[in-house]
N, C-alpha and C positions, 0 to 999 in steps of 0.2 A: 807553550813553555811559560809564558807570562802568567797564565792562569794557575799553573802548578806552583810557581814562585809565590804568588799571592796567597794561595791556599796554605802553603808551608809557613808563611809569615803569620797568618791568622792562627794556625795551630800552635806555633811557638808562643804567641801572645796569650792564648788561652791557657796554656800550661803555666806560664809565668804568673798569670792572674790567680790561678787556682793555688799555686804555691805561696802566694802572698796573703798570709792570714795573720797579719799583725794586729788586727782589731781585737782578737780574742786573747792575745798574749801581751797586751799593753800594760804598763805599770799602773796600778791603782791602789787606793787605800781600801782596807777592809773596814766595814761599817763601825765596828767597836774597837778598832786598832788605833795605833798612834798615827798622827798626821803632822808632818813638819810644816805644812802650809799655814796652819793656824797658830795663833799666839799661845793658846792653852795646850797645844800638843796633841789634841784629840781630832780624829777624823770626823766623828759624828758631832755636829754642831746643833745647838738649840735653834728652832725656827725664828726668823726675824719677828720683831714686834708687829702685831696686826695680822699675822698669818693665821688662817683658819683651816683646820683639818676638814676633809670632805665628810667625815663621819662624826663631826663634832656634835655631841649630844645636846648641847645648849641650843645650837642652831636648829636641830631637828625638832626639839621641844617647842621652839618658837613657831614652827609651822603647824604644830598640832593645836596650839592655843590661839583661839580667836580673841583679839583684844576687845575690850569694851568700847562701844561707840562714844566718841567725844569730838569736840571741835578741834582739838589738837591733832587727833588721828586723821580727821578729814583734811586739815591743813597740810599735814605731812603727806597724805595720799595725793593731794592735788600737786604738791611740789614734785613728788616722784613721778606722777603720771605725766606732768608737763615735760619732764626730762626724758623719760624712757618710752612713754606710750604715744604721746602726741605727734611725734614725727610720722607715724603711720596712721594712727587712729584719729588724729586731729584733736583740737582742744574740746570739741563738743562730743567726740566719740562716734562720729558718723563714718569713719573709715576713709576720709578724703584728705589725708595728711600730705605733707610735702614729698615723702618717699614714694607713695603710689602715683603722685602727680608726675613723677619722673620715670614711670614705666614699671615699677615694681608691682607685683600683684596686690590688689587692694584687699585689706582685711575686712571682715564683716563689720557692719555697724553694731556698736554695743547696745543699740536700741532695738535690735531684732527681737521678736517675741521669744525665741528660744534662748537668747542670752539674758533677757529680762527674767525669765523663769528659772534660769540656771542658779544653783546655789553659789554663794560667795566663794566657797572652797574651789569651785571650778576655775575661777579667775586666778586664784593662788596657784593651782596646779599648772595652768597654762603658762604663767610667768615662770614657774619652776622648771617645767619640762619642755616648754614650747608646744606648738601645735601647727600643723600644716607647714607653711613656709616661714612661720615665726620661730626663730631659734630660742633656746632657753636663755633666760636672764638670771639664772640662779647665781652666777658668778658676779653679777652686777648689782642685784637688788637683794638687800638683806631680808630674811624671812619676815621680820616685823613690818618692814616696808611693803612687802607683798600684800599683807593684810590691809595696810593703809590704802594701797592702790585699789584693792577690791572694794573697800568702803567708799572710796571716792567714785568709783565706777557706779556703785549703787546710787550715790547722790546725783550723778549725771543722769542716770536712768529715771530717777524720780522727778528731777527737775524738768525733764523733757515732756512729761505727761501730767504735770501738776495742774489741777484745775485752778483757774484764776480766782474763784471765790474762796480758795483756801489761803490766799494771801492776806496780809494785814491791809487795812484801808489805805495807808500811805503808799505801800508797794503797789496795790491795785490801781491807785490813782496815777502812779508813774507809768504803769503798763498801759492804762487807758490813754494817757498823754502821748506815749510813743506810738500807739495805734493811730491816734488822730494826726500826729505829725507825718506819719507814713502816708495817710490818706491825702493830706494836703500836698505832698510831694509827688502824687500820682503813683504811689506804690514803690518808689525808688528808696533805696537804703539811705540812711542819713550820711553815710560816708561818701556818697556820690556814686557808688557802684550800682550794678543792676540789681533788681529786687531778688 
């Protein structure tokens, strides 16, 4: 008897829920109609300042045009890389950032041969669409900044394998001095950490 009563109660509740279709019949404004909610009396409002349409042609064009290399572009790329990329890729691009250190899957090193040989557009596309467990940064990083980050990644890759004899004499002397200091300390880092 108790089972039948419970079954009847469930049937009544289901019938009541099916009959409750207020979501499709709720009051709403028509897109081009009047709207008393807004001061100008129109339902359709202009987008707020700074809003960007997904299909904005200017943003799409910025992705197609690779900017000329400059010190300002590299500085902007470094700034954006430090903000958006270094938490996972670290400041040197080795993939040992703070996020993977806490258990998230480690990204590849930007110094892997396949990434060194990849075109710069590849990095722009990964920032735009994401790759693997990396989600898209298209809503966070402006198209021009994606190119700046790609340029900075190239600078990181070049700096990692730059021959010492390509440096100016003063920079080479600093590098040689750092090597000597490291040898005197028994190979330990200057900050006191392990080598």
